[in-house]
Every structure is written in C-alpha cells, then in structure tokens.
C-alpha positions in Angstrom: 25.1 27.4 67.2 21.8 27.1 65.1 19.2 24.9 66.3 16.1 23.9 64.5 13.2 24.7 66.9 9.4 24.6 67.3 7.3 26.2 69.7 3.7 26.5 71.0 1.8 29.8 71.3 -1.8 31.0 72.1 -1.2 34.5 71.2 -2.4 36.3 68.2 -1.1 35.3 64.7 -0.1 39.0 64.3 3.4 38.7 66.2 4.0 42.5 65.7 1.5 43.4 68.3 2.6 42.9 71.8 0.3 44.5 74.4 2.9 46.4 76.6 0.2 47.1 79.2 0.1 45.1 82.4 3.2 43.2 81.0 5.8 41.5 83.4 9.0 43.5 83.1 12.7 42.7 83.4 14.5 44.7 86.2 18.3 44.9 86.1 18.4 45.4 90.0 16.2 43.5 92.4 15.8 43.5 96.3 17.3 40.4 97.4 18.2 39.1 101.0 21.6 38.0 101.2 23.2 36.4 104.2 24.8 39.7 105.2 21.4 41.2 105.1 19.9 38.6 107.1 22.6 39.0 109.8 22.4 42.7 109.9 18.5 42.4 110.4 19.2 40.0 113.4 21.6 42.4 114.9 19.4 45.3 114.5 16.6 43.6 116.1 18.9 42.4 119.2 20.5 45.8 119.7 17.4 47.9 119.3 16.2 46.2 122.5 19.5 46.4 124.2 19.7 50.1 123.4 16.4 50.7 125.3 17.8 48.8 128.3 21.1 50.9 128.1 18.9 54.2 128.2 17.7 53.4 131.7 21.3 54.2 133.0 22.3 57.6 133.8 25.3 57.3 131.5 24.3 54.8 128.7 27.8 55.0 127.0 29.5 54.6 130.4 27.5 51.6 131.1 28.3 50.1 127.8 32.1 50.6 128.5 31.6 49.0 131.9 30.0 45.8 130.2 32.7 45.3 127.6 35.9 46.9 128.7 35.9 47.3 132.5 36.6 43.7 134.0 36.3 45.3 137.4 32.8 46.3 136.8 29.8 44.1 138.1 28.2 44.4 134.7 31.3 43.1 132.9 30.3 40.3 130.3 32.9 37.7 131.4 30.5 35.1 129.7 31.8 36.4 126.1 34.9 36.1 124.4 37.1 39.1 123.8 36.1 39.1 120.2 32.4 38.8 121.1 32.5 41.7 123.7 34.3 44.0 120.9 31.6 43.0 118.5 28.9 43.9 121.1 30.8 47.2 122.2 30.8 48.4 118.6 27.0 47.8 118.1 25.9 49.3 121.3 28.0 52.2 120.9 26.5 52.8 117.4 23.0 52.7 118.7 23.8 54.8 121.6 25.2 57.7 119.6 22.8 57.4 116.5 19.8 55.5 117.7 20.2 52.9 115.1 22.9 50.4 113.6 25.5 51.3 111.1 28.5 49.3 112.3 28.1 45.6 112.1 30.4 43.0 113.5 29.5 39.4 112.5 31.7 38.2 115.3 28.7 38.8 117.7 27.8 36.1 120.2 24.4 35.5 118.5 26.2 33.7 115.7 28.5 31.7 117.8 27.0 28.5 116.6 26.6 29.6 113.1 29.2 29.0 110.3 31.7 31.7 109.9 30.5 34.1 107.2 32.8 35.5 104.6 31.7 39.0 103.6 33.8 38.8 100.3 31.2 36.5 99.0 28.5 39.2 99.4 28.8 40.5 95.9 28.9 37.1 94.4 25.8 36.1 96.3 23.8 39.2 95.3 24.6 38.4 91.6 23.4 34.8 91.9 20.1 35.9 93.6 19.7 38.7 91.3 20.1 36.5 88.2 17.5 33.9 89.5 15.1 37.1 89.8 15.7 38.1 86.2 15.3 34.6 84.9 11.8 34.6 86.8 10.9 37.8 85.1 11.9 36.5 81.6 9.8 33.2 82.2 6.8 35.6 83.3 7.1 37.6 80.1 7.2 34.5 77.9 4.5 32.8 79.7 2.1 36.0 79.7 2.6 36.1 75.9 2.0 32.3 75.5 5.5 31.6 74.3 7.1 28.2 75.0 10.7 27.9 74.0 11.9 24.2 73.1 14.0 22.3 75.6 17.8 22.7 75.0 17.3 25.5 72.5 20.5 27.5 73.1 19.8 31.1 72.3 22.0 34.1 72.3 20.4 37.6 73.2 22.7 40.5 71.9 22.0 44.2 72.7 23.3 47.2 70.7 23.9 50.0 73.5 23.0 52.8 71.0 19.3 52.1 70.8 19.1 49.1 73.2 17.8 47.0 70.6 18.0 43.2 71.1 18.4 40.6 68.4 18.2 36.8 68.9 20.5 34.2 67.3 20.8 30.5 67.8 17.8 29.3 66.0 16.8 28.8 62.4 13.1 29.2 63.3 12.5 32.8 62.2 9.2 32.8 63.6 10.3 32.0 67.2 13.1 34.6 66.9 11.0 37.3 65.8 8.4 36.7 68.4 11.1 36.7 71.3 12.4 39.9 69.8 8.9 41.5 69.7 8.5 40.5 73.3 11.9 41.6 74.6 11.9 45.0 72.7 9.1 46.4 74.5 9.0 48.8 77.4 12.6 49.0 78.9 13.3 45.3 78.9 16.3 45.3 76.7 17.8 48.2 78.5 17.2 46.5 81.9 18.8 43.2 80.6 21.8 45.2 79.3 22.4 46.6 82.7 21.9 43.4 84.2 24.6 41.7 82.1 27.0 44.7 83.1 26.1 44.4 87.0 26.7 40.5 86.7 29.9 40.6 84.8 33.0 38.9 86.4 36.4 40.5 86.4 37.7 38.3 83.6 34.9 38.8 81.4 36.1 39.2 77.8 33.1 41.3 76.8 34.3 44.4 78.6 37.4 46.6 78.1 38.2 49.9 79.9 37.8 51.7 76.5 34.2 50.3 75.7 33.0 50.8 79.2 34.3 54.5 79.2 32.7 55.0 75.8 29.4 53.6 76.9 29.3 55.7 80.2 30.1 58.8 78.1 27.3 58.3 75.6 24.9 57.3 78.3 25.8 60.3 80.3 25.4 62.8 77.3 22.1 61.1 76.4 20.8 61.3 79.9 21.7 64.9 80.5 20.9 66.3 77.0 18.6 63.7 75.1 20.9 63.6 72.3 22.7 60.3 71.2 26.2 60.9 70.2 25.9 58.3 67.5 23.4 60.4 65.7 25.5 63.6 65.6 27.9 64.9 63.2 31.6 65.6 63.8 32.6 69.0 62.6 36.1 70.6 63.4 36.7 68.0 66.2 33.2 68.5 67.9 29.9 66.7 68.2 27.4 69.1 66.4 23.5 69.0 66.6 21.5 69.6 63.5 21.3 73.3 64.2 25.0 73.6 64.6 25.2 73.7 68.3 28.1 72.0 70.0 26.8 69.2 72.2 29.4 70.0 74.8 27.8 73.5 75.4 24.4 71.9 75.7 25.8 69.4 78.2 27.3 72.2 80.5 24.1 74.3 80.1 21.9 71.4 81.3 24.1 70.4 84.1 23.8 73.9 85.5 20.1 73.9 85.2 19.6 70.7 87.2 19.9 71.5 91.0 21.1 67.8 91.4 24.0 68.3 89.2 24.8 72.0 89.3 27.1 71.7 92.4 29.4 69.2 90.7 28.9 70.4 87.1 32.6 71.6 86.6 33.9 68.3 87.6 31.6 66.2 85.5 32.3 68.6 82.6 36.0 68.3 83.0 35.8 64.4 83.2 33.3 63.8 80.3 34.7 66.9 78.3 38.0 65.4 77.8 36.5 62.0 76.8 34.2 63.8 74.3 37.0 65.8 72.8 39.1 62.5 72.3 36.0 60.6 70.8 35.3 63.5 68.4 38.9 63.8 67.3 39.4 60.1 66.7 35.9 59.4 65.4 32.9 57.8 67.0 33.9 54.3 65.7 37.4 54.6 66.8 36.3 52.7 70.0 34.0 49.5 69.5 30.5 50.1 71.2 29.9 48.1 74.2 27.6 45.5 72.5 26.7 42.7 75.1 25.3 39.3 74.6 24.0 36.7 77.2 23.0 33.1 76.6 19.5 31.6 77.4 18.7 28.0 77.7 16.2 25.8 79.5 14.6 28.8 81.3 17.9 30.3 82.5 20.3 33.0 81.5 24.1 32.2 81.3 27.1 34.5 81.0 29.2 34.6 77.9 32.8 35.4 77.7 
C-alpha cells in the first residue's frame, strides 16, 4: 500500500548524516520479567530463608523428608495439600543439595490464591514483552533524530540478510523513506531488527521455510567464523572459492580449530555445515531463496507479516 505522507523534523537538511554516537539502539533480545520469572523470584526468596532454617537440623534432608513425606513426624505439614507438599519438597531438596533453586513447581502453597499459571504461555508472553521493548527503542531512535511519522502511515521494513540493509516501502514520500532508511541503517539496528523478526515468528509464518532458514544459518555461520560472505564468493568446481583461490571450507575448518571455544566441536560443526555448503555450491547460491524478512510499522508499533 502506497500512502502520501508528510512529516516534521528538526534535524539537519543533510539527511545522509546521521550521528551514530549516543544514538538509541534496537536490541533483538531484551530482558523482560514474565509471570514465570516473577514466580521463580518469589519461590527463591521464600526457600532461601527456609533453607537457612533447615540447616539448623543435624540432617537437613531428613528433616525435609519428615515435613512432606512422613505423616508420623511431628514436623509433617498436614496444613498443605499433597500437591503443595510435593512442590515444597522439590524446592527444599533443591536448595539443600545445591544451596540454590533450580527446580520450580508453581503448585506451591504461596500461589494458592492466585490464578493457575500455564507455562506453555511463557514464550508467547516473552515475545509480546520483547516487542513492546523494540517498539520503544524504535520510537526513541525516531524521536532522537527529530522524525515524526504521520498517523496511520502503513510502512513496511524489508531486510536483506546478506548485508542487513533495510529498505522502506508503503509511502510515496521519498524524503521520509530516505530518512527512515538512513536512521535504521546505522550501527547494528537492521541486524538486530532482523533477528527480532526471527525470534518473534509464529509457527505458521509464511516468511520462513526450512530451506531458507538453513541457508541463512549456513551463510551466517561461515561469515561469523571466517569473515567471508558466501554471496561474494565464486563457485569453482563445486566449491566456494576466495579471491586467492582458497576453498572457503578449508578456511572454515582451520578457524574452528584455532578458536578454543569451537575447537572441541569442530568436527561436528564441519560435518553439519560442510554438507550444506557442498549442496549449495553444487546447486548454486541462488538455488535457495535468501531469507529476506519484512515487518510492518504503523502508529508507533511493529506488526508481523505473513
């Protein structure tokens, strides 16, 4: 959809010059407090104190057993339901063994009067809260650069994964489009926005296929390890070759072994990505479409496409 737009700005007339210093930035992953996080924090605070009390007994784990599994003990917690006793037993044993939490059971008595929490909603909740953060970061970027996007302007941000370059569509106002692109194509904003789209996707998103995802991960892996972009290399005799005639796979294996963090699993990584690299070189880089991703933006908020 093309929309005629107007906008106000207090920045310099030279839109090509965006000061990247002290600019707000987009972050694909943000720390958010979900309902699950809140409950785990409550449980840790509760059982850290109880753990100190249990330590006063000669056999802390035996005392825990008596509280929750020995109905003949004077310490037995008959005031709790069987489900609540089991939840407390799991938590206290975890603290007794590890001096910290780790196993969490939301059937704990402390949540008796709260609505039952469905942990399957955890990923959905995180996506929603993370989207709110990214919306705020975009607003801060535009505000810092004096840009006001007209109400109801329906824009589409599209990102090429080979260079993480973002283009804007949905408006005939070329000046507005150019300034948005200049603002977003600074620092790592487009790369972070790209990964935000990936992390926000639903299972039925039409923007993703198994092949395009695999190709993206392969290209990203090779670039991360070697610094080379497969899209820039030549294919000779079924191999991706650098300008000096070196097989990129040889460079990849060498770099994996050099890095102490990847050396241990170098053989597994080389086997996994090597097979994909061979197939892509054999069939051609464009035999599988690139994972070009788009996301909509209207009235200060991003919305998913597809």
